[in-house]
C-alpha positions as CSV (number, residue, x, y, z in Angstrom):
1,M,-69.3,7.8,14.0
2,S,-69.0,5.5,16.9
3,D,-67.0,6.2,19.9
4,E,-64.6,3.4,19.1
5,T,-63.8,4.9,15.6
6,K,-63.1,8.3,17.2
7,N,-60.8,6.7,19.8
8,D,-58.9,4.9,17.0
9,N,-58.5,8.2,15.0
10,Q,-57.2,10.0,18.1
11,T,-54.8,7.1,18.9
12,A,-53.5,7.2,15.3
13,A,-53.0,11.0,15.5
14,N,-50.9,10.6,18.7
15,S,-48.8,7.7,17.4
16,P,-45.0,8.1,17.5
17,R,-44.9,7.9,13.7
18,K,-47.2,10.8,13.3
19,Q,-45.3,12.9,15.8
20,I,-42.0,12.2,14.1
21,A,-43.4,13.1,10.7
22,A,-44.9,16.3,12.1
23,S,-41.5,17.3,13.7
24,H,-39.7,16.6,10.4
25,A,-42.1,18.8,8.5
26,G,-41.5,21.6,10.9
27,M,-37.7,21.2,10.6
28,S,-37.9,21.3,6.8
29,R,-39.6,24.6,6.9
30,A,-36.9,26.0,9.3
31,W,-33.9,25.3,7.1
32,P,-34.3,28.3,4.7
33,R,-34.4,30.5,7.7
34,L,-31.2,29.0,9.1
35,L,-29.3,29.4,5.8
36,A,-30.4,33.0,5.1
37,L,-28.1,35.7,6.4
38,Q,-29.6,38.1,8.8
39,P,-29.2,41.8,8.0
40,A,-26.8,42.3,10.9
41,D,-24.5,39.4,9.6
42,Q,-24.3,40.6,6.0
43,P,-21.5,43.2,6.4
44,L,-19.4,40.6,8.2
45,A,-20.0,38.1,5.4
46,V,-18.9,40.7,2.8
47,V,-15.7,41.4,4.7
48,V,-14.9,37.7,5.0
49,L,-15.5,37.2,1.2
50,L,-13.3,40.2,0.3
51,M,-10.5,38.9,2.6
52,M,-10.7,35.5,0.9
53,A,-10.6,37.1,-2.6
54,L,-7.6,39.3,-1.7
55,G,-5.8,36.3,-0.2
56,F,-6.3,34.2,-3.2
57,G,-5.4,37.0,-5.5
58,G,-2.2,37.7,-3.6
59,W,-1.3,34.0,-3.6
60,Y,-1.9,33.8,-7.4
61,L,0.2,36.9,-8.0
62,W,3.0,35.5,-5.8
63,Q,2.9,32.2,-7.7
64,A,3.0,33.9,-11.1
65,T,6.0,36.1,-10.2
66,T,8.2,33.6,-8.4
67,S,7.8,30.6,-10.7
68,P,11.1,29.7,-12.4
69,G,9.4,29.6,-15.8
70,L,9.6,27.1,-18.5
71,V,12.5,24.8,-19.0
72,E,14.3,25.2,-22.3
73,L,14.7,21.7,-23.5
74,D,16.6,22.7,-26.6
75,R,19.3,24.3,-24.5
76,T,19.8,21.5,-22.0
77,E,22.6,19.1,-22.1
78,P,21.5,15.6,-23.3
79,S,21.9,13.0,-20.6
80,T,23.2,9.6,-21.5
81,S,23.1,6.4,-19.7
82,K,24.8,3.1,-20.5
83,L,23.4,-0.3,-19.9
84,V,25.9,-2.4,-17.9
85,V,25.1,-5.9,-16.7
86,N,27.1,-7.9,-14.2
87,V,27.6,-11.2,-16.0
88,N,28.2,-13.1,-12.8
89,T,25.1,-11.9,-10.9
90,A,22.5,-11.0,-13.5
91,E,19.3,-13.0,-14.0
92,A,18.0,-14.0,-17.4
93,A,15.6,-11.0,-17.6
94,E,18.6,-8.6,-17.2
95,L,20.7,-10.5,-19.7
96,M,17.9,-10.3,-22.3
97,L,18.3,-6.5,-22.4
98,L,21.7,-7.0,-24.1
99,P,22.0,-6.9,-27.9
100,E,21.9,-10.3,-29.6
101,I,20.8,-12.1,-26.4
102,G,17.5,-13.7,-26.4
103,K,15.5,-15.8,-23.9
104,T,17.3,-19.1,-24.7
105,T,20.8,-17.6,-24.7
106,A,20.1,-15.8,-21.4
107,A,18.9,-19.0,-19.8
108,R,22.1,-20.8,-21.1
109,I,24.3,-18.1,-19.5
110,V,22.6,-18.4,-16.1
111,E,22.7,-22.3,-16.2
112,E,26.4,-22.3,-17.2
113,R,27.3,-19.8,-14.5
114,L,25.4,-21.9,-11.9
115,A,26.9,-25.2,-13.1
116,N,30.6,-24.1,-13.6
117,G,31.1,-21.0,-11.6
118,P,31.6,-17.3,-12.5
119,F,33.0,-16.1,-15.7
120,R,36.6,-14.9,-15.4
121,H,36.9,-12.8,-18.6
122,A,35.1,-12.1,-21.9
123,A,37.0,-14.7,-23.9
124,E,36.0,-17.5,-21.5
125,F,32.4,-16.2,-21.6
126,G,32.4,-16.5,-25.4
127,L,33.9,-20.1,-25.2
128,R,31.5,-21.4,-22.5
129,I,28.2,-20.1,-23.9
130,K,26.8,-21.8,-27.0
131,G,25.3,-19.1,-29.2
132,I,27.9,-16.5,-28.5
133,G,30.5,-16.6,-31.1
134,P,33.1,-14.3,-32.6
135,K,30.5,-12.1,-34.2
136,T,28.2,-11.7,-31.1
137,L,30.9,-11.4,-28.4
138,P,32.2,-7.9,-29.5
139,K,28.6,-6.6,-29.6
140,V,27.9,-7.9,-26.1
141,T,31.1,-7.3,-24.1
142,P,30.9,-3.5,-23.9
143,Y,27.7,-4.0,-21.8
144,L,29.2,-6.6,-19.5
145,E,31.1,-6.3,-16.2
146,G,31.9,-8.4,-13.2
147,W,34.7,-10.5,-14.5
148,T,36.6,-12.2,-11.8
149,V,40.0,-11.7,-13.6
150,E,40.9,-8.5,-15.5
151,P,41.7,-9.2,-19.1
152,Q,45.4,-9.0,-20.0
153,K,46.4,-6.0,-22.1
154,K,48.4,-6.8,-25.2
C-alpha cells in the first residue's frame, strides 16, 4: 500500500462519524448494566413493590366496602317532565316539537307573531293561525304558555 492510502484510512478512522458511531456502540452495551438491579438494591426494590401492592389492595378493599351499591331501578319513582313552549317567544324548531305542528305550521306561527304581535289567549291563537282548527287547538294548548291575557273562566 502506498503512504497516501494509509493516510486516507487513518483519516477515515478518526473522522467524527466514526467516533460518534463508536461511542453509540459503547453506550448500547452499557444499557443492560444500567437497567439491572445491583444486589444491594434488590431488598429495597422488594420493599417498594410490596408497599405498592399493599397500597393498591387497601384502596381496592376500601372502594369495595364503601360503594353505595347498585341502584334499584324498579323501586325508584318515575320522573316525568312536561313539554311547555312559550308561544310568544318560541322559534319554529321549538314549535315543531308540539303535537300536530309541522314545519309549515310552525313557520306560520312565527310569521303571524312577528307581523301582528303576541298572542293574547288560546282562542285568538286558533283563529289567527291557518291550519290550527277546532280539532288541533285542544291537542296543542296544554303545551303552550306565555299568553299576554289570562283566559276568562266560565
